[in-house]
Every structure is written in C-alpha cells, then in structure tokens.
N, CA, C and O of each residue as an XYZ file, in Angstrom:
312
protein
N       3.894      6.121     32.092
C       2.501      6.810     32.884
C       1.799      5.702     33.737
O       1.320      4.660     33.291
N       1.824      6.150     35.171
C       1.510      5.634     36.131
C       0.153      6.020     36.595
O       0.108      7.106     37.173
N      -1.197      5.233     36.440
C      -2.157      5.788     37.024
C      -2.883      4.415     37.970
O      -2.891      3.248     37.576
N      -3.388      4.842     39.110
C      -3.610      3.925     39.691
C      -5.273      3.834     39.881
O      -5.995      2.838     39.843
N      -5.597      5.185     40.092
C      -6.854      5.337     40.092
C      -7.409      6.561     39.769
O      -6.593      7.483     39.781
N      -8.549      6.855     39.483
C      -9.395      7.961     39.123
C      -9.826      8.855     40.281
O     -10.216      8.329     41.324
N      -9.778     10.144     40.154
C     -10.616     11.224     41.416
C     -12.019     10.878     41.460
O     -12.657     10.554     40.459
N     -12.518     10.954     42.691
C     -13.816     10.488     42.958
C     -14.876     11.193     42.197
O     -15.914     10.600     41.904
N     -14.625     12.710     41.785
C     -15.428     13.321     40.953
C     -15.762     12.537     39.513
O     -16.877     12.389     39.011
N     -14.494     12.084     39.003
C     -14.742     11.499     37.376
C     -15.513     10.198     37.891
O     -16.641      9.962     37.458
N     -14.898      9.358     38.819
C     -15.618      8.150     39.143
C     -17.114      8.289     39.135
O     -17.822      7.474     38.543
N     -17.592      9.309     39.783
C     -18.863      9.404     39.767
C     -19.632     10.001     38.487
O     -20.742      9.586     38.153
N     -19.115     10.758     37.975
C     -19.476     11.023     36.754
C     -19.442     10.047     35.721
O     -20.234     10.134     34.783
N     -18.463      8.961     35.804
C     -18.587      7.814     34.900
C     -19.735      6.957     35.244
O     -20.369      6.312     34.408
N     -19.985      6.978     36.552
C     -21.535      6.042     36.860
C     -22.582      6.785     36.118
O     -23.445      6.154     35.507
N     -22.570      7.895     36.124
C     -23.724      8.718     35.562
C     -23.920      8.388     33.978
O     -25.060      8.516     33.531
N     -22.972      8.009     33.184
C     -22.797      7.844     31.778
C     -24.088      6.813     31.295
O     -24.628      5.971     32.012
N     -24.365      7.079     30.109
C     -25.285      6.090     29.244
C     -24.403      5.240     28.726
O     -23.192      5.436     28.818
N     -24.976      4.108     28.069
C     -24.017      3.382     27.423
C     -23.172      3.775     26.400
O     -21.978      3.495     26.289
N     -23.888      4.466     25.628
C     -23.454      5.127     24.372
C     -22.350      6.378     24.504
O     -21.576      6.764     23.628
N     -22.484      6.806     25.630
C     -21.200      7.920     26.111
C     -20.226      6.977     26.694
O     -19.092      7.269     26.317
N     -20.257      5.940     27.485
C     -19.452      5.103     28.109
C     -18.804      4.338     26.658
O     -17.587      4.200     26.785
N     -19.217      3.920     25.594
C     -18.670      3.173     24.700
C     -17.916      4.525     23.659
O     -16.963      4.334     22.903
N     -18.540      5.715     23.841
C     -17.658      6.547     22.951
C     -16.351      7.013     23.822
O     -15.390      7.309     23.112
N     -16.138      7.135     25.290
C     -15.280      7.328     25.712
C     -14.233      5.929     25.769
O     -13.023      6.130     25.670
N     -14.656      4.772     25.903
C     -13.832      3.818     25.897
C     -13.065      3.571     24.507
O     -12.025      2.913     24.457
N     -13.634      4.123     23.447
C     -13.292      3.835     22.000
C     -12.202      4.939     21.765
O     -11.422      4.800     20.823
N     -12.121      6.065     22.617
C     -11.200      6.969     22.497
C      -9.752      6.618     22.954
O      -8.731      7.151     22.519
N      -9.826      5.598     23.938
C      -8.811      5.386     24.662
C      -7.772      4.431     24.007
O      -8.113      3.493     23.287
N      -6.557      4.717     24.288
C      -5.433      3.833     23.301
C      -5.485      2.500     23.990
O      -5.926      2.455     25.139
N      -5.023      1.279     23.314
C      -5.210     -0.145     23.529
C      -4.090     -0.070     24.645
O      -4.337     -0.606     25.725
N      -3.011      0.491     24.473
C      -1.731      0.607     25.329
C      -2.198      0.704     26.825
O      -1.834      0.037     27.793
N      -3.356      2.006     26.710
C      -3.403      2.670     28.164
C      -4.490      1.391     28.869
O      -4.481      1.039     30.049
N      -5.166      0.983     28.042
C      -6.649     -0.038     28.265
C      -5.720     -1.023     29.188
O      -5.939     -1.083     30.398
N      -4.534     -1.899     28.498
C      -4.169     -2.759     28.986
C      -3.312     -2.494     30.336
O      -3.029     -3.389     31.132
N      -2.940     -1.132     30.478
C      -2.248     -1.188     32.117
C      -3.623     -0.736     32.795
O      -3.370     -0.033     33.773
N      -4.713     -0.871     32.639
C      -5.797     -0.391     33.449
C      -6.399     -1.551     33.356
O      -7.546     -1.173     33.597
N      -6.497     -2.832     33.164
C      -7.331     -3.702     33.200
C      -7.751     -4.482     34.203
O      -8.657     -5.313     34.152
N      -7.080     -4.202     35.113
C      -7.318     -4.780     36.729
C      -8.437     -4.116     37.559
O      -8.937     -4.460     38.630
N      -8.711     -2.934     36.651
C      -9.527     -1.911     37.313
C     -11.028     -2.279     36.859
O     -11.243     -3.214     36.088
N     -12.265     -1.301     37.508
C     -13.550     -1.356     37.038
C     -13.843     -0.804     35.939
O     -13.154      0.204     35.786
N     -14.674     -1.024     34.940
C     -15.009     -0.188     34.152
C     -15.285      1.106     34.091
O     -15.123      1.821     33.101
N     -15.845      1.539     35.491
C     -16.241      2.865     36.101
C     -15.135      3.717     36.234
O     -15.090      4.896     35.884
N     -13.809      2.731     37.018
C     -12.637      3.624     37.042
C     -11.850      3.848     35.963
O     -11.040      4.774     35.995
N     -11.974      3.044     34.868
C     -10.901      3.160     33.493
C     -11.890      4.385     32.947
O     -11.193      5.332     32.584
N     -13.369      4.647     32.778
C     -14.084      5.400     32.578
C     -13.694      7.021     33.112
O     -13.856      8.102     32.546
N     -13.182      6.714     34.290
C     -13.013      8.032     35.027
C     -11.707      8.354     34.649
O     -11.505      9.512     34.283
N     -10.861      7.625     34.664
C      -9.339      8.125     34.269
C      -9.632      8.432     32.436
O      -9.116      9.374     31.836
N     -10.081      7.933     32.126
C     -10.257      8.518     30.449
C     -10.744     10.063     30.283
O     -10.381     10.904     29.459
N     -11.636     10.148     31.285
C     -12.510     11.406     31.271
C     -11.324     12.393     32.044
O     -11.261     13.569     31.683
N     -10.341     11.871     33.164
C      -9.687     12.910     33.283
C      -8.428     13.478     32.657
O      -7.905     14.586     32.779
N      -7.981     12.067     31.729
C      -6.929     12.522     30.764
C      -7.391     13.473     29.737
O      -6.606     14.305     29.283
N      -8.714     13.397     29.311
C      -9.211     14.285     28.390
C      -9.400     15.390     28.877
O      -8.901     16.238     28.137
N      -9.923     15.874     29.848
C     -10.183     17.104     30.489
C      -8.676     17.779     30.779
O      -8.628     18.990     30.560
N      -7.537     17.194     31.209
C      -6.321     17.772     31.177
C      -5.947     17.806     29.894
O      -5.150     18.743     29.851
N      -6.055     17.283     28.666
C      -5.677     17.427     27.426
C      -6.471     18.557     26.752
O      -5.957     19.234     25.862
N      -7.881     18.780     27.235
C      -8.328     19.976     26.843
C      -8.007     21.230     27.451
O      -8.263     22.317     26.933
N      -7.432     21.066     28.576
C      -7.088     22.457     29.211
C      -5.827     22.657     28.736
O      -5.427     23.821     28.700
N      -5.145     21.819     28.380
C      -3.835     22.143     27.688
C      -4.028     22.863     26.136
O      -3.296     23.696     25.601
N      -5.148     22.300     25.672
C      -5.284     22.712     24.204
C      -6.015     24.352     24.350
O      -5.810     25.207     23.489
N      -6.714     24.555     25.339
C      -6.950     25.703     25.962
C      -5.881     26.787     26.155
O      -5.772     27.871     25.582
N      -5.299     26.355     26.881
C      -4.035     27.182     26.875
C      -3.086     27.409     25.791
O      -2.382     28.418     25.816
N      -3.018     26.702     24.997
C      -2.163     26.868     23.790
C      -2.905     27.815     22.829
O      -2.312     28.703     22.218
N      -4.165     27.601     22.726
C      -5.166     28.483     21.844
C      -5.174     29.994     22.583
O      -5.263     30.971     21.840
N      -5.104     30.149     23.688
C      -5.136     31.249     24.437
C      -3.633     32.143     24.011
O      -3.539     33.370     23.976
N      -2.802     31.390     23.784
C      -1.393     32.011     23.219
C      -1.272     32.054     21.962
O      -0.550     32.924     21.475
N      -1.746     31.404     21.384
C      -1.990     31.748     19.743
C      -2.841     32.782     19.533
O      -2.653     33.551     18.591
N      -3.862     32.920     20.371
C      -4.516     34.168     20.074
C      -4.098     35.468     20.621
O      -4.526     36.489     20.081
N      -3.259     35.548     21.698
C      -2.635     36.489     21.674
C      -1.517     36.546     20.807
O      -1.391     37.634     20.244
N      -0.929     35.948     20.621
C       0.411     36.015     19.383
C      -0.532     36.649     18.267
O      -0.034     37.607     17.675
N      -1.809     36.270     17.887
C      -2.163     36.728     16.499
C      -2.677     38.225     17.052
O      -2.472     39.078     16.188
N      -3.139     38.632     17.967
C      -3.507     40.053     18.572
C      -2.261     41.228     18.213
O      -2.321     42.297     17.606
N      -1.110     40.502     18.887
C       0.085     41.427     18.832
C       0.586     41.548     17.352
O       1.114     42.584     16.948
N       0.402     40.471     16.578
C       0.809     40.246     15.296
C       0.133     41.495     14.342
O       0.685     42.209     13.505
N      -1.235     41.471     14.791
C      -2.211     42.371     13.976
C      -1.946     43.695     14.386
O      -1.859     44.630     13.589
N      -1.818     43.798     15.596
C      -1.695     45.633     16.268
C      -0.174     46.001     15.615
O       0.024     47.216     15.621
N       0.765     45.327     15.141
C       1.845     45.694     14.706
C       1.534     46.480     13.262
O       1.999     47.591     13.008
N       0.812     45.844     12.508
C       0.450     45.924     11.133
C      -0.245     47.155     10.808
O      -0.621     47.366      9.655
C-alpha cells in the first residue's frame, strides 16, 4: 500500500473532528498502516483513514447492491 498523503477534502474533515471522533478513527486503523504513516501529521493520518473507510464503504455498498439484485432475481423465479 503506497499512501503519501490524503485528499484535501479529507484533511479538512479530519481537522473538524472532535477528540472522541479522532480517537475512534485512529483505533480502527491497523498498527501496520499506522507505522507506515508515522512521519505524517495526525490530521493527515486521520484523513487517510477516513479515505480508506469511505472506499471500503463504497465497495461494500456495491456488493450489497449485487446481492440484492441476485435476491430479487431469485425470488422472481420462484
């Protein structure tokens, strides 16, 4: 995984997070990823984590859409 920095929009979002929200985001980050990013600022690290999570959420939504479409086709055949 090659991550240099986060997009500006995520950096701005990261700067607006409360301390509790920041801690929650950092707690979800794997130690391996965190070690790779240790030379960045906390805001940049949080921004990268937010970007990763949004990508994962979009992938999950796409998979769920396919599953729902499959279920609809399956039910219509019955």
